[in-house]
ZAPANU-267911 format. One record per residue (C-alpha): residue in one letter; residue number from 0; x, y, z. Coordinates in steps of 0.05 Angstrom, whole numbers, always signed. Layout:
SITE fimi pamar xx yy zz
SITE A NUM X Y Z;
...
This chain:
SITE fimi pamar xx yy zz
SITE M 0 +3642 +3305 +2567;
SITE V 1 +3577 +3272 +2588;
SITE A 2 +3602 +3210 +2546;
SITE E 3 +3662 +3206 +2580;
SITE L 4 +3628 +3205 +2648;
SITE A 5 +3577 +3173 +2630;
SITE A 6 +3628 +3116 +2603;
SITE V 7 +3658 +3106 +2677;
SITE R 8 +3586 +3096 +2708;
SITE I 9 +3566 +3054 +2654;
SITE L 10 +3628 +3005 +2662;
SITE A 11 +3623 +3015 +2735;
SITE P 12 +3571 +2947 +2746;
SITE H 13 +3624 +2907 +2720;
SITE F 14 +3700 +2933 +2724;
SITE G 15 +3686 +2984 +2781;
SITE D 16 +3711 +3060 +2771;
SITE S 17 +3776 +3052 +2801;
SITE A 18 +3842 +3095 +2770;
SITE Y 19 +3850 +3040 +2730;
SITE V 20 +3795 +3042 +2695;
SITE W 21 +3787 +3126 +2700;
SITE T 22 +3856 +3118 +2665;
SITE N 23 +3835 +3064 +2611;
SITE V 24 +3772 +3113 +2602;
SITE I 25 +3814 +3181 +2603;
SITE G 26 +3870 +3144 +2561;
SITE L 27 +3830 +3107 +2504;
SITE I 28 +3781 +3169 +2494;
SITE L 29 +3846 +3215 +2487;
SITE A 30 +3878 +3185 +2440;
SITE A 31 +3809 +3169 +2397;
SITE L 32 +3803 +3242 +2403;
SITE A 33 +3880 +3245 +2368;
SITE V 34 +3866 +3204 +2317;
SITE G 35 +3802 +3241 +2299;
SITE A 36 +3836 +3306 +2303;
SITE W 37 +3876 +3286 +2257;
SITE M 38 +3832 +3256 +2215;
SITE G 39 +3786 +3313 +2211;
SITE G 40 +3846 +3353 +2184;
SITE R 41 +3851 +3298 +2125;
SITE L 42 +3787 +3309 +2115;
SITE A 43 +3785 +3383 +2115;
SITE G 44 +3827 +3385 +2050;
SITE R 45 +3772 +3339 +2007;
SITE P 46 +3720 +3372 +1969;
SITE D 47 +3663 +3348 +2000;
SITE A 48 +3683 +3376 +2076;
SITE A 49 +3629 +3413 +2085;
SITE R 50 +3581 +3353 +2093;
SITE W 51 +3630 +3315 +2133;
SITE P 52 +3618 +3341 +2205;
SITE S 53 +3538 +3337 +2199;
SITE R 54 +3554 +3254 +2181;
SITE L 55 +3601 +3250 +2236;
SITE L 56 +3562 +3279 +2282;
SITE I 57 +3500 +3240 +2270;
SITE T 58 +3537 +3172 +2266;
SITE S 59 +3572 +3179 +2331;
SITE G 60 +3509 +3201 +2357;
SITE F 61 +3474 +3137 +2343;
SITE V 62 +3529 +3099 +2366;
SITE F 63 +3531 +3120 +2430;
SITE A 64 +3451 +3122 +2438;
SITE G 65 +3469 +3055 +2421;
SITE V 66 +3518 +3039 +2485;
SITE P 67 +3468 +3023 +2528;
SITE F 68 +3443 +2963 +2500;
SITE V 69 +3511 +2932 +2484;
SITE A 70 +3553 +2948 +2551;
SITE P 71 +3512 +2898 +2594;
SITE A 72 +3522 +2835 +2545;
SITE L 73 +3595 +2863 +2538;
SITE G 74 +3620 +2876 +2607;
SITE A 75 +3586 +2804 +2628;
SITE W 76 +3623 +2772 +2584;
SITE L 77 +3685 +2809 +2591;
SITE L 78 +3681 +2794 +2664;
SITE P 79 +3632 +2742 +2697;
SITE A 80 +3603 +2756 +2760;
SITE D 81 +3627 +2690 +2794;
SITE L 82 +3705 +2711 +2791;
SITE P 83 +3733 +2723 +2866;
SITE L 84 +3751 +2790 +2875;
SITE D 85 +3822 +2771 +2910;
SITE S 86 +3841 +2742 +2836;
SITE A 87 +3801 +2787 +2789;
SITE M 88 +3853 +2845 +2785;
SITE P 89 +3882 +2840 +2721;
SITE A 90 +3819 +2820 +2690;
SITE L 91 +3786 +2879 +2715;
SITE V 92 +3842 +2931 +2695;
SITE R 93 +3847 +2899 +2626;
SITE G 94 +3775 +2891 +2613;
SITE S 95 +3757 +2964 +2622;
SITE F 96 +3812 +2968 +2573;
SITE V 97 +3771 +2929 +2525;
SITE A 98 +3705 +2951 +2533;
SITE T 99 +3730 +3022 +2532;
SITE G 100 +3759 +3014 +2462;
SITE V 101 +3698 +2971 +2439;
SITE L 102 +3645 +3022 +2454;
SITE F 103 +3678 +3090 +2453;
SITE A 104 +3741 +3091 +2416;
SITE A 105 +3702 +3096 +2343;
SITE P 106 +3652 +3146 +2368;
SITE M 107 +3697 +3193 +2398;
SITE A 108 +3747 +3184 +2348;
SITE L 109 +3692 +3219 +2293;
SITE L 110 +3669 +3269 +2346;
SITE G 111 +3750 +3288 +2348;
SITE A 112 +3745 +3299 +2275;
SITE V 113 +3697 +3357 +2277;
SITE S 114 +3733 +3409 +2304;
SITE P 115 +3790 +3412 +2244;
SITE L 116 +3738 +3408 +2192;
SITE L 117 +3695 +3471 +2229;
SITE V 118 +3757 +3517 +2239;
SITE S 119 +3776 +3500 +2159;
SITE L 120 +3707 +3522 +2137;
SITE L 121 +3697 +3579 +2172;
SITE A 122 +3772 +3601 +2152;
SITE R 123 +3743 +3578 +2083;
SITE R 124 +3689 +3631 +2089;
SITE G 125 +3728 +3684 +2102;
SITE A 126 +3743 +3682 +2180;
SITE D 127 +3804 +3687 +2206;
SITE V 128 +3848 +3627 +2222;
SITE G 129 +3855 +3642 +2295;
SITE R 130 +3791 +3665 +2306;
SITE A 131 +3755 +3611 +2278;
SITE A 132 +3808 +3558 +2315;
SITE G 133 +3799 +3601 +2380;
SITE A 134 +3711 +3601 +2372;
SITE V 135 +3711 +3527 +2360;
SITE G 136 +3759 +3519 +2416;
SITE A 137 +3720 +3561 +2470;
SITE G 138 +3653 +3534 +2441;
SITE G 139 +3674 +3456 +2454;
SITE T 140 +3707 +3475 +2514;
SITE I 141 +3642 +3514 +2546;
SITE G 142 +3603 +3454 +2524;
SITE S 143 +3645 +3408 +2554;
SITE L 144 +3637 +3443 +2627;
SITE L 145 +3569 +3444 +2614;
SITE G 146 +3564 +3369 +2604;
SITE T 147 +3611 +3360 +2662;
SITE F 148 +3565 +3399 +2710;
SITE A 149 +3502 +3364 +2686;
SITE A 150 +3517 +3291 +2679;
SITE T 151 +3550 +3291 +2753;
SITE H 152 +3494 +3334 +2786;
SITE W 153 +3426 +3325 +2745;
SITE L 154 +3437 +3273 +2696;
SITE V 155 +3458 +3210 +2731;
SITE P 156 +3432 +3215 +2793;
SITE G 157 +3366 +3237 +2768;
SITE F 158 +3355 +3196 +2702;
SITE G 159 +3411 +3141 +2704;
SITE C 160 +3472 +3131 +2663;
SITE R 161 +3439 +3095 +2603;
SITE V 162 +3393 +3161 +2591;
SITE T 163 +3450 +3201 +2600;
SITE M 164 +3492 +3167 +2552;
SITE A 165 +3429 +3165 +2499;
SITE S 166 +3416 +3236 +2510;
SITE A 167 +3484 +3256 +2492;
SITE G 168 +3471 +3214 +2431;
SITE A 169 +3409 +3251 +2418;
SITE A 170 +3435 +3320 +2426;
SITE L 171 +3502 +3301 +2379;
SITE V 172 +3451 +3274 +2321;
SITE L 173 +3420 +3347 +2342;
SITE A 174 +3474 +3380 +2326;
SITE G 175 +3489 +3346 +2259;
SITE V 176 +3419 +3373 +2240;
SITE L 177 +3445 +3444 +2253;
SITE V 178 +3514 +3442 +2217;
SITE A 179 +3483 +3402 +2158;
SITE V 180 +3488 +3436 +2093;
SITE S 181 +3430 +3407 +2055;
SITE R 182 +3363 +3441 +2084;
SITE R 183 +3330 +3373 +2075;
SITE T 184 +3335 +3356 +2149;
SITE S 185 +3271 +3322 +2169;
SITE G 186 +3299 +3258 +2165;
SITE A 187 +3355 +3273 +2209;
SITE A 188 +3307 +3320 +2253;
SITE A 189 +3259 +3252 +2262;
SITE A 190 +3324 +3208 +2280;
SITE G 191 +3343 +3258 +2336;
SITE A 192 +3270 +3252 +2367;
SITE L 193 +3266 +3182 +2355;
SITE L 194 +3334 +3177 +2398;
SITE V 195 +3306 +3224 +2451;
SITE G 196 +3242 +3174 +2453;
SITE I 197 +3290 +3118 +2460;
SITE S 198 +3334 +3144 +2521;
SITE A 199 +3276 +3152 +2557;
SITE A 200 +3248 +3088 +2542;
SITE I 201 +3315 +3043 +2563;
SITE G 202 +3308 +3085 +2628;
SITE H 203 +3265 +3030 +2648;
SITE G 204 +3308 +2974 +2613;
SITE G 205 +3314 +2935 +2682;
SITE P 206 +3375 +2931 +2725;
SITE L 207 +3445 +2950 +2696;
SITE R 208 +3475 +2883 +2718;
SITE V 209 +3435 +2821 +2742;
SITE A 210 +3443 +2787 +2809;
SITE P 211 +3486 +2724 +2806;
SITE P 212 +3465 +2664 +2824;
SITE G 213 +3437 +2647 +2880;
SITE R 214 +3418 +2727 +2892;
SITE T 215 +3363 +2763 +2886;
SITE L 216 +3361 +2837 +2857;
SITE V 217 +3323 +2877 +2910;
SITE A 218 +3342 +2954 +2890;
SITE E 219 +3388 +2987 +2848;
SITE R 220 +3414 +3061 +2849;
SITE E 221 +3461 +3106 +2804;
SITE S 222 +3474 +3154 +2865;
SITE V 223 +3526 +3211 +2854;
SITE V 224 +3585 +3173 +2877;
SITE Q 225 +3576 +3101 +2860;
SITE F 226 +3533 +3043 +2833;
SITE L 227 +3496 +3009 +2882;
SITE Q 228 +3454 +2941 +2885;
SITE V 229 +3416 +2911 +2947;
SITE Q 230 +3414 +2834 +2939;
SITE R 231 +3390 +2786 +2981;
SITE E 232 +3405 +2708 +2995;
SITE S 233 +3370 +2658 +3018;
SITE P 234 +3403 +2590 +3031;
SITE A 235 +3371 +2532 +3046;
SITE D 236 +3416 +2512 +3111;
SITE G 237 +3420 +2592 +3136;
SITE P 238 +3384 +2653 +3152;
SITE Q 239 +3372 +2703 +3101;
SITE R 240 +3426 +2758 +3081;
SITE T 241 +3418 +2819 +3056;
SITE L 242 +3482 +2855 +3024;
SITE L 243 +3494 +2920 +2996;
SITE V 244 +3532 +2915 +2938;
SITE V 245 +3577 +2967 +2903;
SITE N 246 +3606 +2985 +2840;
SITE E 247 +3631 +2909 +2804;
SITE G 248 +3618 +2875 +2879;
SITE L 249 +3632 +2799 +2850;
SITE D 250 +3646 +2765 +2920;
SITE S 251 +3655 +2823 +2963;
SITE F 252 +3602 +2876 +2993;
SITE H 253 +3604 +2934 +3030;
SITE S 254 +3542 +2926 +3091;
SITE I 255 +3504 +2862 +3101;
SITE H 256 +3442 +2848 +3146;
SITE V 257 +3429 +2774 +3174;
SITE E 258 +3357 +2766 +3188;
SITE G 259 +3342 +2757 +3254;
SITE S 260 +3413 +2776 +3283;
SITE S 261 +3439 +2833 +3305;
SITE L 262 +3520 +2815 +3285;
SITE T 263 +3532 +2792 +3214;
SITE G 264 +3552 +2722 +3215;
SITE G 265 +3621 +2727 +3230;
SITE A 266 +3640 +2785 +3179;
SITE Y 267 +3692 +2832 +3205;
SITE Y 268 +3642 +2882 +3239;
SITE D 269 +3621 +2839 +3289;
SITE W 270 +3700 +2841 +3309;
SITE H 271 +3702 +2917 +3307;
SITE A 272 +3653 +2913 +3371;
SITE V 273 +3718 +2897 +3410;
SITE A 274 +3743 +2962 +3404;
SITE P 275 +3699 +3000 +3460;
SITE L 276 +3733 +2946 +3517;
SITE L 277 +3789 +2961 +3496;
SITE A 278 +3783 +3032 +3503;
SITE G 279 +3750 +3021 +3568;
SITE D 280 +3808 +2974 +3594;
SITE G 281 +3762 +2911 +3596;
SITE A 282 +3703 +2945 +3601;
SITE R 283 +3652 +2987 +3566;
SITE P 284 +3669 +3067 +3577;
SITE E 285 +3610 +3099 +3611;
SITE G 286 +3570 +3137 +3560;
SITE L 287 +3597 +3100 +3511;
SITE R 288 +3607 +3145 +3443;
SITE A 289 +3629 +3119 +3377;
SITE L 290 +3641 +3149 +3307;
SITE S 291 +3629 +3104 +3245;
SITE I 292 +3662 +3134 +3185;
SITE G 293 +3645 +3092 +3120;
SITE D 294 +3584 +3080 +3151;
SITE A 295 +3546 +3051 +3088;
SITE A 296 +3477 +3022 +3104;
SITE G 297 +3493 +3014 +3183;
SITE S 298 +3518 +2945 +3189;
SITE L 299 +3567 +2965 +3253;
SITE R 300 +3512 +3002 +3281;
SITE S 301 +3469 +2946 +3287;
SITE V 302 +3527 +2904 +3323;
SITE Y 303 +3525 +2964 +3371;
SITE A 304 +3454 +2954 +3381;
SITE G 305 +3467 +2888 +3396;
SITE C 306 +3535 +2879 +3439;
SITE H 307 +3538 +2955 +3466;
SITE P 308 +3459 +2968 +3489;
SITE G 309 +3453 +3049 +3499;
SITE A 310 +3517 +3066 +3464;
SITE I 311 +3507 +3122 +3411;
SITE V 312 +3537 +3112 +3346;
SITE D 313 +3544 +3179 +3294;
SITE G 314 +3551 +3157 +3224;
SITE V 315 +3591 +3193 +3163;
SITE D 316 +3585 +3170 +3098;
SITE I 317 +3598 +3211 +3030;
SITE D 318 +3538 +3173 +2999;
SITE P 319 +3469 +3196 +3026;
SITE A 320 +3438 +3130 +2979;
SITE C 321 +3474 +3078 +3027;
SITE R 322 +3438 +3101 +3082;
SITE E 323 +3373 +3117 +3052;
SITE L 324 +3381 +3031 +3027;
SITE G 325 +3403 +3016 +3094;
SITE D 326 +3347 +3041 +3119;
SITE R 327 +3295 +3010 +3078;
SITE F 328 +3327 +2941 +3071;
SITE F 329 +3372 +2927 +3130;
SITE G 330 +3331 +2915 +3188;
SITE P 331 +3309 +2964 +3248;
SITE G 332 +3348 +2961 +3311;
SITE K 333 +3411 +3005 +3302;
SITE A 334 +3448 +3044 +3351;
SITE P 335 +3421 +3112 +3358;
SITE G 336 +3463 +3169 +3323;
SITE D 337 +3470 +3230 +3283;
SITE A 338 +3483 +3220 +3208;
SITE F 339 +3530 +3258 +3177;
SITE V 340 +3539 +3266 +3094;
SITE V 341 +3600 +3287 +3079;
SITE D 342 +3673 +3261 +3071;
SITE G 343 +3706 +3230 +3137;
SITE R 344 +3768 +3275 +3123;
SITE V 345 +3731 +3340 +3118;
SITE F 346 +3683 +3312 +3181;
SITE L 347 +3736 +3297 +3230;
SITE E 348 +3775 +3368 +3215;
SITE R 349 +3712 +3404 +3227;
SITE T 350 +3671 +3376 +3278;
SITE R 351 +3681 +3384 +3353;
SITE R 352 +3651 +3327 +3374;
SITE S 353 +3694 +3268 +3412;
SITE W 354 +3687 +3187 +3418;
SITE H 355 +3709 +3129 +3456;
SITE V 356 +3719 +3095 +3391;
SITE I 357 +3730 +3118 +3320;
SITE H 358 +3722 +3058 +3264;
SITE V 359 +3743 +3070 +3193;
SITE D 360 +3712 +3032 +3144;
SITE A 361 +3718 +3073 +3086;
SITE Y 362 +3729 +3045 +3012;
SITE A 363 +3729 +3072 +2952;
SITE H 364 +3727 +3027 +2884;
SITE Q 365 +3709 +2961 +2918;
SITE V 366 +3775 +2947 +2948;
SITE Y 367 +3817 +3018 +2944;
SITE V 368 +3824 +3053 +3018;
SITE P 369 +3822 +3118 +2997;
SITE A 370 +3889 +3159 +3007;
SITE H 371 +3875 +3217 +3045;
SITE L 372 +3830 +3165 +3099;
SITE A 373 +3902 +3123 +3114;
SITE S 374 +3953 +3189 +3118;
SITE R 375 +3992 +3211 +3176;
SITE E 376 +3953 +3287 +3166;
SITE F 377 +3882 +3242 +3172;
SITE F 378 +3915 +3188 +3237;
SITE T 379 +3931 +3259 +3265;
SITE A 380 +3859 +3285 +3265;
SITE A 381 +3831 +3224 +3289;
SITE K 382 +3875 +3225 +3354;
SITE E 383 +3847 +3288 +3368;
SITE R 384 +3770 +3270 +3366;
SITE L 385 +3791 +3217 +3410;
SITE F 386 +3773 +3219 +3491;
SITE D 387 +3842 +3203 +3524;
SITE G 388 +3845 +3124 +3518;
SITE G 389 +3803 +3126 +3460;
SITE V 390 +3819 +3071 +3407;
SITE L 391 +3817 +3083 +3331;
SITE V 392 +3804 +3020 +3283;
SITE C 393 +3800 +3011 +3213;
SITE N 394 +3784 +2950 +3166;
SITE V 395 +3845 +2932 +3128;
SITE G 396 +3828 +2883 +3066;
SITE A 397 +3894 +2834 +3076;
SITE L 398 +3914 +2766 +3073;
SITE E 399 +3972 +2762 +3121;
SITE R 400 +4007 +2809 +3164;
SITE D 401 +4064 +2823 +3115;
SITE D 402 +4016 +2849 +3058;
SITE P 403 +4041 +2913 +3039;
SITE V 404 +3982 +2952 +3048;
SITE L 405 +3964 +2932 +3112;
SITE R 406 +4040 +2942 +3133;
SITE A 407 +4041 +3020 +3105;
SITE M 408 +3978 +3035 +3149;
SITE G 409 +4006 +2997 +3218;
SITE A 410 +4064 +3039 +3213;
SITE T 411 +4029 +3106 +3194;
SITE L 412 +3988 +3095 +3248;
SITE A 413 +4044 +3077 +3296;
SITE T 414 +4077 +3142 +3275;
SITE V 415 +4017 +3178 +3302;
SITE F 416 +3995 +3130 +3362;
SITE G 417 +4062 +3105 +3381;
SITE E 418 +4048 +3039 +3360;
SITE S 419 +3998 +2995 +3327;
SITE M 420 +3965 +2934 +3323;
SITE A 421 +3931 +2885 +3281;
SITE L 422 +3882 +2827 +3280;
SITE P 423 +3862 +2782 +3230;
SITE V 424 +3796 +2758 +3227;
SITE P 425 +3780 +2689 +3212;
SITE S 426 +3752 +2665 +3153;
SITE S 427 +3759 +2730 +3124;
SITE R 428 +3802 +2779 +3081;
SITE N 429 +3804 +2829 +3133;
SITE F 430 +3852 +2856 +3187;
SITE L 431 +3837 +2901 +3252;
SITE L 432 +3878 +2952 +3253;
SITE A 433 +3875 +2993 +3319;
SITE A 434 +3914 +3043 +3361;
SITE R 435 +3893 +3077 +3425;
SITE R 436 +3902 +3155 +3449;
SITE G 437 +3949 +3166 +3508;
SITE R 438 +3971 +3089 +3527;
SITE P 439 +3987 +3024 +3495;
SITE L 440 +3939 +2977 +3464;
SITE A 441 +3928 +2921 +3524;
SITE P 442 +3883 +2862 +3490;
SITE E 443 +3887 +2819 +3550;
SITE C 444 +3846 +2863 +3582;
SITE L 445 +3790 +2826 +3538;
SITE A 446 +3798 +2766 +3586;
SITE G 447 +3770 +2800 +3641;
SITE F 448 +3707 +2830 +3610;
SITE V 449 +3641 +2805 +3645;
SITE F 450 +3586 +2789 +3593;
SITE G 451 +3521 +2813 +3615;
SITE G 452 +3476 +2866 +3583;
SITE E 453 +3476 +2850 +3513;
SITE R 454 +3417 +2844 +3471;
SITE L 455 +3443 +2782 +3443;
SITE S 456 +3421 +2705 +3456;
SITE G 457 +3425 +2631 +3424;
SITE D 458 +3479 +2629 +3368;
SITE D 459 +3492 +2716 +3358;
SITE L 460 +3519 +2711 +3443;
SITE Q 461 +3554 +2647 +3431;
SITE Q 462 +3597 +2681 +3365;
SITE W 463 +3607 +2746 +3408;
SITE R 464 +3639 +2706 +3456;
SITE R 465 +3688 +2674 +3410;
SITE V 466 +3704 +2736 +3389;
SITE V 467 +3726 +2768 +3457;
SITE S 468 +3757 +2698 +3472;
SITE F 469 +3805 +2705 +3407;
SITE A 470 +3818 +2779 +3409;
SITE A 471 +3837 +2769 +3485;
SITE Q 472 +3899 +2729 +3464;
SITE P 473 +3959 +2787 +3456;
SITE A 474 +3991 +2733 +3416;
SITE A 475 +3948 +2743 +3358;
SITE W 476 +3954 +2809 +3347;
SITE G 477 +4014 +2833 +3298;
SITE R 478 +4054 +2899 +3333;
SITE F 479 +4077 +2955 +3285;
SITE E 480 +4120 +3005 +3304;
SITE G 481 +4133 +3073 +3270;
SITE A 482 +4168 +3087 +3205;
SITE T 483 +4210 +3138 +3169;
SITE N 484 +4172 +3121 +3103;
SITE V 485 +4102 +3134 +3115;
SITE L 486 +4039 +3148 +3083;
SITE V 487 +4024 +3222 +3078;
SITE D 488 +3976 +3268 +3038;
SITE D 489 +4037 +3290 +2981;
SITE R 490 +4054 +3225 +2967;
SITE P 491 +3993 +3172 +2950;
SITE V 492 +4022 +3112 +2945;
SITE L 493 +3966 +3057 +2968;
SITE D 494 +3943 +3040 +2897;
SITE R 495 +4013 +3018 +2878;
SITE L 496 +4005 +2986 +2954;
SITE L 497 +3945 +2953 +2932;
SITE L 498 +3966 +2932 +2856;
SITE A 499 +4026 +2894 +2895;
SITE S 500 +3984 +2860 +2943;
SITE Y 501 +3924 +2839 +2904;
SITE V 502 +3962 +2830 +2827;
SITE E 503 +4031 +2815 +2854;
SITE R 504 +4026 +2760 +2912;
SITE R 505 +4049 +2697 +2876;
SITE D 506 +4019 +2627 +2893;
SITE P 507 +4083 +2588 +2901;
SITE G 508 +4055 +2521 +2870;
SITE V 509 +4094 +2482 +2909;
SITE V 510 +4101 +2447 +2973;
SITE V 511 +4137 +2470 +3030;
SITE V 512 +4205 +2444 +3039;
SITE C 513 +4217 +2408 +3105;
SITE D 514 +4296 +2418 +3106;
SITE G 515 +4308 +2441 +3179;
SITE D 516 +4339 +2411 +3238;
SITE R 517 +4278 +2396 +3282;
SITE D 518 +4244 +2324 +3287;
SITE A 519 +4171 +2333 +3260;
SITE V 520 +4147 +2330 +3330;
SITE A 521 +4183 +2386 +3350;
SITE A 522 +4161 +2429 +3287;
SITE E 523 +4080 +2407 +3294;
SITE A 524 +4089 +2432 +3368;
SITE A 525 +4102 +2496 +3345;
SITE A 526 +4064 +2504 +3285;
SITE F 527 +4000 +2489 +3331;
SITE P 528 +4000 +2558 +3365;
SITE A 529 +4011 +2599 +3313;
SITE A 530 +3963 +2560 +3264;
SITE T 531 +3911 +2575 +3332;
SITE L 532 +3932 +2645 +3326;
SITE R 533 +3922 +2651 +3254;
SITE D 534 +3994 +2669 +3240;
SITE W 535 +4002 +2633 +3169;
SITE G 536 +4076 +2662 +3165;
SITE A 537 +4100 +2629 +3226;
SITE V 538 +4061 +2567 +3209;
SITE L 539 +4096 +2560 +3143;
SITE A 540 +4167 +2580 +3182;
SITE A 541 +4153 +2519 +3228;
SITE V 542 +4142 +2466 +3179;
SITE R 543 +4208 +2489 +3145;
SITE T 544 +4240 +2478 +3207;
SITE S 545 +4217 +2399 +3205;
SITE R 546 +4277 +2354 +3170;
SITE S 547 +4217 +2302 +3159;
SITE E 548 +4142 +2316 +3134;
SITE S 549 +4083 +2284 +3167;
SITE A 550 +4006 +2292 +3162;
SITE Y 551 +3991 +2344 +3211;
SITE L 552 +4050 +2395 +3182;
SITE R 553 +4017 +2381 +3114;
SITE E 554 +3949 +2396 +3135;
SITE V 555 +3972 +2453 +3171;
SITE A 556 +4012 +2486 +3115;
SITE G 557 +3955 +2472 +3074;
SITE D 558 +3911 +2507 +3120;
SITE A 559 +3966 +2566 +3115;
SITE R 560 +3961 +2563 +3041;
SITE W 561 +3893 +2561 +3041;
SITE S 562 +3879 +2626 +3081;
SITE L 563 +3937 +2670 +3037;
SITE R 564 +3891 +2651 +2976;
SITE H 565 +3953 +2604 +2950;
SITE L 566 +3906 +2556 +2932;
SITE H 567 +3951 +2517 +2881;
SITE A 568 +3999 +2505 +2933;
SITE A 569 +3943 +2490 +2985;
SITE A 570 +3917 +2421 +2942;
SITE L 571 +3981 +2407 +2938;
SITE E 572 +3995 +2412 +3016;
SITE Y 573 +3929 +2368 +3026;
SITE E 574 +3950 +2319 +2976;
SITE A 575 +4011 +2307 +3004;
SITE A 576 +3973 +2298 +3077;
SITE E 577 +3928 +2247 +3057;
SITE R 578 +3985 +2203 +3032;
SITE L 579 +4005 +2210 +3103;
SITE A 580 +3945 +2204 +3142;
SITE P 581 +3956 +2155 +3197;
SITE D 582 +3873 +2143 +3203;
SITE D 583 +3823 +2145 +3173;
SITE V 584 +3796 +2201 +3209;
SITE T 585 +3854 +2249 +3187;
SITE R 586 +3840 +2225 +3119;
SITE D 587 +3770 +2236 +3113;
SITE R 588 +3782 +2305 +3144;
SITE V 589 +3840 +2325 +3101;
SITE A 590 +3795 +2298 +3034;
SITE S 591 +3740 +2343 +3054;
SITE K 592 +3790 +2408 +3050;
SITE L 593 +3819 +2381 +2985;
SITE R 594 +3754 +2374 +2951;
SITE T 595 +3734 +2446 +2982;
SITE V 596 +3804 +2484 +2955;
SITE R 597 +3790 +2453 +2890;
SITE E 598 +3722 +2480 +2873;
SITE E 599 +3749 +2546 +2901;
SITE R 600 +3801 +2538 +2856;
SITE L 601 +3754 +2533 +2794;
SITE P 602 +3736 +2606 +2797;
SITE V 603 +3812 +2626 +2803;
SITE L 604 +3830 +2588 +2746;
SITE R 605 +3772 +2620 +2712;
SITE A 606 +3791 +2690 +2730;
SITE A 607 +3865 +2675 +2696;
SITE D 608 +3831 +2646 +2638;
SITE V 609 +3793 +2714 +2635;
SITE A 610 +3854 +2760 +2642;
SITE T 611 +3891 +2728 +2589;
SITE R 612 +3825 +2737 +2541;
SITE A 613 +3836 +2799 +2562;
SITE A 614 +3900 +2813 +2551;
SITE W 615 +3894 +2782 +2471;
SITE L 616 +3833 +2818 +2457;
SITE E 617 +3871 +2875 +2485;
SITE A 618 +3924 +2863 +2430;
SITE A 619 +3867 +2840 +2378;
SITE L 620 +3851 +2913 +2388;
SITE L 621 +3912 +2955 +2384;
SITE L 622 +3921 +2926 +2321;
SITE A 623 +3854 +2942 +2297;
SITE F 624 +3856 +3010 +2309;
SITE A 625 +3926 +3019 +2279;
SITE I 626 +3896 +2983 +2214;
SITE G 627 +3845 +3030 +2216;
SITE V 628 +3893 +3092 +2215;
SITE L 629 +3929 +3074 +2159;
SITE L 630 +3861 +3051 +2124;
SITE V 631 +3839 +3125 +2135;
SITE R 632 +3902 +3159 +2115;
SITE R 633 +3905 +3113 +2051;
SITE W 634 +3828 +3130 +2035;
SITE S 635 +3829 +3209 +2049;
């Protein structure tokens, strides 16, 4: 169990620790243990059976101790760090399968062979078979129990997954010494001692994952909950940015601090700041109090300090290491408030406090919204903790309004609050999903907001004005009504919906067919306001209504496809727009977009190649496993 739990943590910097990674690790390890048990049963009939437990334990121990040396290079090869998160899911799932098989299948099979051998040897010495099997099974279970608690509560957070894995290997070697038939065990004992020394040494062997190009690694933590890195970017044309990256990271982050700014450079945290104005009908509520669930390093509290001085923002996060890193590396000047280290659902159901705004930005495994923080029961608990007229706001990762995760969460939220609305955050993969207690949301009230009192100036103030101006347009918001098929605690389907969102989403790879009955000018008139509101589905629908194409229709269709991450189709739309361009200004603008899309398409193509390579490696691994079983059967 120490090895199994440490296996997930060793893989997390490269593949994350999602349900799919856990499934691959547990499934392959169970398969390896089953094959090992079969192999051990066959070895038990050999004349030299008494020698095999020691051999198996010592060999598996050495392999486990070597895993930390191999895993970083294997993980970086199977999943390069420059892949985009929204295209990397197939590579993540398949790559974690291959990595688990390569690193852990063989030593786990060796371990699986030990128990039947011990039972057989005890029976040969006169012990009752049932008692022998019970003793071996009980001993193994107790050892697994101790290993489970030790790994989670002591070894990994205290010493790191590499020391944990190497220590497990050392323990197996020493166990092999204890069951050795020969009394000449000095060499094995020395090997065990050597492994213990190695385990201590590699605890200081550098980072588990190197920072990608253009970033500097500032700090790294293996917390009880997850793998964390603080990375820093220093672009030549902008301010320094500090990022909190969780697990595999890729091109995503969980908190951000922009040097010299209270805002986050247009990231979704800035957009969450409109929530108090929605709760106050276009003004800040008196004595503004907000709750940040999934507070991480405190980016939202920094935004509040700039946009709503004097507000109290309580922060809840399940991982205390996030706040520690936030206090050290993510700048001063955050809004005051209490900190709570606990699961957000548990906190809401036990607190008696109330807030004007509750922000939910809790993610597990990088892109997964925890099911228990998106259910009808959770939203009901959040509603009870809001003042009358208070607003609940969720950060939902989605590229379009019709995204299955956004649609399900919006409908569930509407079931509890009566209605919910979603605002796309420009140039991002995020939507602001909101609902209000006791009355409907009224985005138009933001148009009457009187700026003043903010601790913002220059670019920050202009950014804040743009946010409020865009959010003040009711047409920019999508509305959800209640539905019968809502998310509930006893039917957690968000993982399946997210798979549909990230994996089953298809790039059509063709231009939009203009086969409608409108002339191009009328179609352009319909597409323009939809594009302004970033309603990309409406943009594409407007283009389809035209009976002829135009440079503008092709360009705006390219913008829509680009925002939906349909990069192959976007490139084709821009190519068509470039051919139809009526003047050099239009042609140059479209050509610039086309170059950028082609550059962004390269890592997407690379992600597809990586996923294909991993699929072939999966097949090769399974074939090698089957051949190995046949060889063992023939040999034994």
